[in-house]
C-alpha positions in Angstrom: 21.5 4.1 41.9 18.1 2.3 41.7 15.5 3.7 39.4 11.9 2.5 38.8 10.2 3.6 35.6 6.4 3.6 35.1 4.6 3.5 31.8 1.5 2.0 30.1 2.0 -1.0 27.8 1.1 -1.6 24.2 -2.5 -1.0 23.1 -4.0 -2.4 19.9 -6.2 0.7 19.8 -3.1 2.8 19.4 -1.4 1.0 16.6 0.1 -1.9 18.5 2.9 0.0 20.3 3.3 1.6 23.7 5.0 4.9 24.4 8.0 5.0 21.9 11.5 4.6 23.1 10.8 4.0 26.8 12.4 0.5 27.2 15.5 1.7 25.5 15.7 4.8 27.7 15.5 2.6 30.7 18.1 0.1 29.4 20.5 2.9 28.4 20.6 4.0 32.0 21.1 0.5 33.2 24.1 0.2 30.8 25.7 2.9 32.8 26.0 0.6 35.9 22.6 1.1 37.6 19.6 -1.0 38.7 16.7 0.0 36.5 13.2 -1.7 36.4 10.6 -0.7 33.8 7.1 -1.3 35.2 4.2 -1.3 32.8 0.5 -2.3 32.7 -0.3 -4.4 29.7 2.1 -6.0 27.1 5.6 -4.9 26.3 6.6 -3.3 22.9 7.3 -5.8 20.2 11.0 -6.6 20.2 11.4 -6.0 24.0 9.9 -9.3 25.2 13.4 -10.7 26.1 13.7 -8.1 28.8 10.5 -9.2 30.6 11.1 -10.7 34.1 8.5 -12.3 36.4 8.9 -9.8 39.3 10.8 -6.8 40.5 13.5 -8.7 42.6 14.4 -10.8 39.5 14.6 -7.7 37.3 16.8 -6.0 39.9 19.2 -9.0 39.7 19.2 -9.4 35.9 22.6 -8.4 34.7 22.7 -6.0 31.8 26.3 -5.3 30.9 27.5 -3.0 33.6 24.2 -2.7 35.4 20.8 -4.5 35.9 17.7 -4.1 33.9 14.3 -5.8 33.4 10.7 -5.2 32.5 7.9 -6.2 34.8 4.3 -6.3 33.5 1.0 -6.1 35.3 -2.4 -7.1 33.8 -4.9 -4.3 32.9 -8.5 -4.6 33.8 -9.2 -2.1 31.1 -7.1 -1.1 28.1 -8.2 2.5 28.3 -6.0 4.3 30.8 -4.1 1.1 31.4 -6.0 0.5 34.7 -4.1 -2.0 36.8 -5.1 -1.8 40.5 -2.7 -4.6 41.5 0.3 -2.4 40.8 -0.1 -0.1 43.8 0.0 -2.7 46.5 2.7 -4.8 44.7 5.1 -1.9 44.1 5.2 0.2 47.2 8.0 -1.8 48.9 10.2 -1.2 45.9 9.4 2.4 45.5 10.3 2.9 49.2 13.8 1.5 48.5 14.3 3.3 45.1 16.5 6.4 44.6 14.6 7.9 41.7 11.3 7.4 39.9 10.7 8.2 36.2 7.2 8.6 34.7 6.5 8.3 31.0 3.7 10.3 29.3 0.9 11.6 31.6 -2.5 10.2 31.1 -2.3 6.6 32.4 -2.8 4.6 35.6 0.8 3.5 35.8 2.0 7.1 35.8 -0.5 8.0 38.5 0.7 5.0 40.6 4.3 6.0 40.2 3.5 9.6 41.1 1.5 8.8 44.2 4.0 6.3 45.5 6.9 8.7 44.9 5.1 11.5 46.8 4.2 9.1 49.7 7.8 8.0 50.1 9.2 11.5 49.3 11.2 10.2 46.3 12.4 12.5 43.6 10.9 11.8 40.2 11.1 13.0 36.6 8.6 12.9 33.8 9.0 12.4 30.1 6.0 14.0 28.4 6.6 12.2 25.1 4.8 14.8 23.1 1.5 14.8 25.1 1.9 18.5 25.9 2.0 19.6 22.2 -0.9 21.9 21.2 -2.4 19.3 18.8 -2.3 16.6 21.4 -3.9 18.8 24.0 -6.9 19.3 21.7 -7.6 15.6 21.7 -10.2 14.7 24.4 -9.6 18.3 25.7 -12.5 18.2 28.1 -11.3 15.0 29.8 -7.8 16.3 30.0 -8.9 19.5 31.5 -10.7 17.7 34.3 -7.8 15.3 34.9 -5.4 18.2 34.8 -7.4 20.0 37.5 -7.5 16.8 39.6 -3.9 15.6 39.4 -2.1 16.0 36.1 -1.0 19.6 36.8 0.4 18.5 40.2 2.3 15.6 38.6 4.0 18.1 36.2 4.7 20.8 38.7 5.9 18.6 41.5 8.5 16.8 39.3 12.1 17.2 40.1 12.7 17.5 36.3 10.9 17.2 33.0 12.7 15.4 30.3 12.1 16.8 26.8 13.5 15.3 23.7 13.9 18.6 21.8 13.8 22.3 22.3 10.7 22.5 20.2 8.9 20.1 22.5 9.7 22.3 25.5 8.7 25.4 23.6 5.3 23.8 22.9 4.7 23.4 26.6 5.7 26.9 27.6 2.2 28.3 27.5 1.3 25.9 30.3 3.7 27.8 32.6 5.0 24.6 34.4 7.0 25.1 37.5 9.4 22.1 37.2 12.8 22.6 35.7 13.6 20.7 32.5 16.4 19.2 30.4 16.7 18.4 26.7 17.7 14.7 26.1 17.1 13.4 22.6 16.3 9.8 22.1 18.7 7.4 20.4 18.9 4.6 17.9 20.4 1.2 17.8 22.3 1.8 14.6 23.5 -1.8 14.3 20.0 -2.8 13.4 20.3 -0.7 10.2 23.9 -1.4 9.3 22.9 -4.3 7.0 19.4 -4.0 5.7 17.8 -7.1 4.0 18.2 -7.3 0.2 15.8 -5.3 -1.8 12.7 -6.9 -3.1 11.0 -8.8 -0.3 8.5 -6.1 0.7 7.7 -5.3 -2.9 7.2 -8.9 -3.7 4.9 -9.4 -0.7 2.8 -6.3 -1.1 3.4 -4.8 -4.6 3.6 -7.9 -6.8 7.2 -7.2 -7.3 6.7 -3.6 -8.7 10.1 -2.1 -9.5 9.1 1.6 -9.9 9.5 4.4 -7.4 8.2 3.6 -3.9 7.3 6.2 -1.2 7.1 4.9 2.4 5.0 6.1 5.3 5.7 4.0 8.4 4.1 5.1 11.7 0.8 4.6 13.5 -2.2 5.9 11.6 -3.3 8.8 13.8 -4.9 12.1 13.1 -1.8 14.0 14.0 0.3 12.2 11.3 -1.1 14.3 8.4 -2.3 11.3 6.3 -4.9 13.5 4.6 -2.1 15.7 3.3 -0.1 12.6 2.3 -2.8 11.1 0.2 -3.6 14.4 -1.6 0.1 15.0 -2.2 0.5 11.5 -3.6 -2.4 11.9 -6.0 -0.5 14.9 -7.5 2.7 12.7 -7.7 0.9 10.0 -9.7 -0.3 12.6 -12.2 3.4 13.2 -13.0 4.9 9.8 -12.2 2.2 7.1 -12.8 4.7 4.4 -12.0 5.1 5.6 -8.4 3.6 3.7 -5.5 2.9 4.5 -1.9 3.0 2.2 1.1 1.1 3.4 4.1 2.4 1.1 6.8 1.0 1.1 10.4 -1.9 0.2 12.6 -4.9 2.5 13.1 -4.9 4.6 16.3 -7.8 4.1 17.0 -8.2 1.0 14.7 -11.1 2.6 12.8 -8.9 5.5 11.7 -7.3 3.1 9.1 -10.7 3.0 7.4 -10.7 6.8 7.3 -7.3 6.7 5.6 -8.5 4.1 3.1 -11.5 6.3 2.3 -9.2 9.2 1.5 -7.2 6.9 -0.8 -10.4 5.9 -2.6 -11.7 9.5 -2.8 -8.4 10.6 -4.3 -8.6 7.9 -7.0 -5.2 6.4 -6.1 -6.4 3.0 -4.8 -4.4 1.2 -7.5 -1.2 3.0 -6.5 -1.4 2.6 -2.7 -0.9 -0.4 -0.4 -1.8 -0.5 3.3 -0.1 -3.6 4.9 -1.1 -2.6 8.5 1.2 -2.9 11.4 4.5 -4.7 10.7 7.7 -5.0 12.8 10.9 -6.9 12.9 12.2 -8.2 9.6 9.3 -7.0 7.6 9.8 -3.5 8.9 13.5 -3.6 7.8 12.4 -5.0 4.4 10.1 -2.0 4.0 13.0 0.4 4.6 15.2 -1.5 2.2 12.7 -1.4 -0.6 11.6 2.2 -0.3 13.1 5.1 -2.3 11.8 8.0 -0.1 10.3 8.3 3.4 7.5 10.7 4.1 6.0 12.1 7.3 3.6 15.1 7.0 2.9 15.1 10.7 1.5 18.0 12.7 4.1 17.4 15.4 6.7 14.9 16.7 8.7 15.1 19.9 11.5 13.0 18.4 10.1 11.0 15.4 11.6 7.5 15.7 10.4 6.5 12.2 12.1 9.5 10.6 15.5 8.7 12.3 15.1 5.0 11.4 14.5 6.0 7.8 17.6 8.1 7.8 19.6 5.3 9.5 18.4 3.2 6.5 19.9 5.8 4.2 16.6 7.0 2.9 16.0 10.6 2.0 13.1 12.0 4.0 10.3 14.5 3.3 8.8 15.9 6.5 6.6 18.7 7.6 8.4 21.8 8.9 6.4 21.5 12.1 8.5 18.6 13.3 11.0 19.3 16.1 14.0 18.0 14.1 12.9 19.4 10.7 15.4 22.2 10.8 18.2 19.8 11.6 17.2 17.6 8.6 17.4 20.6 6.3 20.7 21.9 7.7 22.3 18.5 7.3 20.7 18.1 3.8 19.2 14.8 4.8 15.9 15.5 3.1 13.3 18.2 2.7 11.1 19.9 5.2 8.1 21.7 3.8 4.9 23.3 5.1 1.9 21.0 5.4 0.6 21.7 1.9 -0.1 18.8 -0.5 1.4 20.7 -3.5 4.6 21.4 -1.7 4.9 17.8 -0.5 4.2 16.6 -4.0 6.9 18.8 -5.5 9.5 17.6 -2.9 8.6 13.9 -3.6 8.7 14.3 -7.4 12.1 16.1 -7.2 13.6 13.2 -5.2 11.9 10.4 -7.1 13.3 11.5 -10.5 16.8 12.2 -9.2 18.6 9.1 -8.0 21.9 10.9 -7.4 20.2 13.4 -5.1 18.4 10.6 -3.3 21.7 8.9 -2.7 23.4 12.1 -1.5 20.6 13.0 1.0 20.3 9.4 2.1 24.0 9.3 3.1 23.7 12.7 4.8 20.7 11.3 6.8 22.7 8.3 7.9 25.4 10.6 9.2 22.8 12.6 11.0 21.2 9.6 12.6 24.6 8.4 13.8 24.7 11.4 16.1 21.8 10.0 18.2 22.7 6.9 20.1 21.2 5.3 23.2 24.7 5.3 24.8 24.7 9.1 24.6 21.1 9.4 25.9 21.9 7.1 28.9 24.9 9.2 29.8 22.8 12.4 29.8 19.9 10.8 31.8 22.5 9.6 34.4 23.9 13.1 34.8 20.5 14.7 35.1 19.3 12.3 37.8 22.7 12.3 39.6 22.6 16.1 39.9 19.1 15.9 41.5 20.2 13.1 44.0 23.4 15.0 44.9 21.6 18.3 45.3 23.5 20.0 42.5 22.2 22.2 39.7 21.1 20.4 36.5 23.9 20.3 33.9 24.0 23.5 31.9 24.5 21.6 28.6 21.2 19.8 29.2 19.1 22.7 30.5 20.3 24.8 27.5 18.6 28.2 27.3 17.0 27.8 30.8 20.4 28.2 32.4 
């Protein structure tokens, strides 16, 4: 089958990354023997540049193991909303010949373009919300989202052939919206080979911590209001009272950029400036070095639809401490891969201190986390996406193992 996917590209205002996991979702489907083109407005995610092709025909002909895959980019006139008017005229011939359309996230021009073209040519389409329907996310720019919802977003959601959620919790968060489209649960995956052989310890500490050898807590994600960085800073201040040799690395770009200044002000107000480093956005080898040098990973986020950084940390054999509001928090607890606690600084501090002083426990939880992360591969995700789309194209019910409690 031939599938076209639409998404916005990276945005420096959002931490330097686009919508997480999208290129790998598309590629995982191509690996099953299909023609898949990811169309985005703006720049591709770091690490995916090798997939970029000059145009759609070239992407459709680019061999990717059993199938064909490529990314085609279009320039944005504005970063906000990824407005790229050239997309519409350029892409209608290819949508007309496509079998299925996938849309990623909701509030962007590429998604609107894909939706309008799919409706014009009566093509079935599916949408991955990627967490934008969570209550916390709905409160951000609520007025604008309400207007856009009335104009078109509600129709995009309700007219979809299927909604792809990454966790039961993500679907539950959207239940109050009473959406009409059926849905499936398909978790994201990881390229575990990337984490099989981490760099030797020491490079990240040498670069950012003057070679400090004491306990290191790592936060690695975009710096955004939903990530709970206020809780993190207050919790770490309590940790330092007990363990003055501990250090915290807050790694990521501000989303928006000025939010990094807010985080820095919390660090200063909590009197832990001498114990905290903020390297900004890093990727590639430096990112792997951060995982290699850390002792514990922390994410006190309000919500995560999947939480790539958490799974990457577990794949790096790091014990994790996360808020119990995350979709996979219960699974982390049940597999003893870390600790999930309410979003309270004292509870986070207690969990961190317990792990930082017990090396044997860290090792045990880290190995359990690696075993848990191994359960989530892109190969598995691609097979599930293939079955979901295939059932729609063949006029069959969605697979019961993907719809779960919706029957």
